[in-house]
C-alpha positions as CSV (number, residue, x, y, z in Angstrom):
1,M,-10.3,-11.4,6.0
2,T,-8.2,-9.6,3.4
3,R,-9.0,-7.2,0.5
4,S,-6.9,-6.5,-2.6
5,V,-6.9,-3.7,-5.1
6,T,-4.8,-3.8,-8.4
7,G,-4.0,-0.7,-10.4
8,R,-1.6,0.7,-12.9
9,L,1.5,2.6,-11.5
10,K,1.8,6.2,-12.7
11,E,5.5,6.5,-11.8
12,D,8.5,4.2,-11.8
13,P,8.4,1.8,-8.9
14,S,11.8,2.9,-7.6
15,V,10.4,6.5,-7.2
16,I,7.4,5.2,-5.3
17,V,9.3,3.0,-3.0
18,E,11.7,5.8,-2.1
19,R,8.7,8.0,-1.3
20,L,7.1,5.3,0.8
21,H,10.3,4.9,2.9
22,R,10.3,8.6,3.6
23,M,6.6,8.7,4.5
24,A,6.8,5.6,6.7
25,K,9.6,7.1,8.7
26,K,7.8,10.4,9.0
27,H,4.6,8.7,10.2
28,D,6.2,6.1,12.4
29,V,5.1,3.2,10.2
30,E,7.3,0.1,9.6
31,F,8.1,-0.3,5.9
32,S,10.1,-2.9,4.2
33,G,10.3,-3.6,0.5
34,D,11.8,-3.0,-2.9
35,V,10.5,-2.4,-6.4
36,E,9.0,-5.9,-6.6
37,K,7.3,-6.5,-3.2
38,G,7.1,-5.4,0.3
39,Y,4.8,-4.3,3.2
40,A,3.9,-1.5,5.5
41,K,2.5,-1.9,9.0
42,G,1.5,0.4,11.7
43,K,-1.4,2.3,13.2
44,G,-3.4,-1.0,13.2
45,F,-2.9,-1.7,9.5
46,H,-0.8,-4.3,7.6
47,V,-0.6,-3.8,3.8
48,E,1.4,-5.9,1.4
49,Y,2.3,-5.0,-2.2
50,V,3.4,-6.8,-5.3
51,V,4.6,-5.1,-8.5
52,L,4.3,-6.8,-11.8
53,G,5.4,-4.7,-14.8
54,E,3.3,-1.5,-14.7
55,S,0.7,-2.8,-12.2
56,C,0.7,-3.1,-8.5
57,T,-1.5,-5.2,-6.2
58,L,-2.1,-3.8,-2.7
59,T,-3.5,-6.3,-0.1
60,V,-4.7,-5.3,3.3
61,T,-4.2,-8.2,5.7
62,K,-5.1,-6.3,8.9
63,K,-7.0,-3.2,9.7
64,P,-8.6,-1.6,12.8
65,M,-11.9,-3.1,13.6
66,L,-13.7,0.3,13.6
67,I,-12.7,1.2,10.1
68,P,-15.1,-0.2,7.5
69,W,-13.7,-2.2,4.5
70,S,-15.6,0.1,2.1
71,L,-13.5,3.1,3.3
72,V,-10.2,1.1,3.1
73,E,-11.0,0.0,-0.5
74,H,-12.0,3.5,-1.5
75,Q,-8.7,5.0,-0.2
76,L,-6.7,2.3,-1.9
77,E,-8.4,2.8,-5.3
78,K,-7.7,6.6,-5.0
79,L,-4.0,5.8,-5.0
80,F,-4.4,4.5,-8.6
81,N,-7.0,6.9,-9.9
82,E,-5.7,10.4,-8.9
């Protein structure tokens, strides 16, 4: 089962991707991607992203069994609303 959330980007995608590369390395998470699409996986999660214009769709394709989908969706939505 997968879940997706789409939202508007608040910064240029290149700035976000650069930040994601640094954070992934710091937290021992595999990250691969560019300003159009990519993924992050680690700690039991696999998340893919696609950027179209000013919006981005995040899709969780794998998550730890003990973490409820409602929590995952809430955290993803916070990325776009804060």
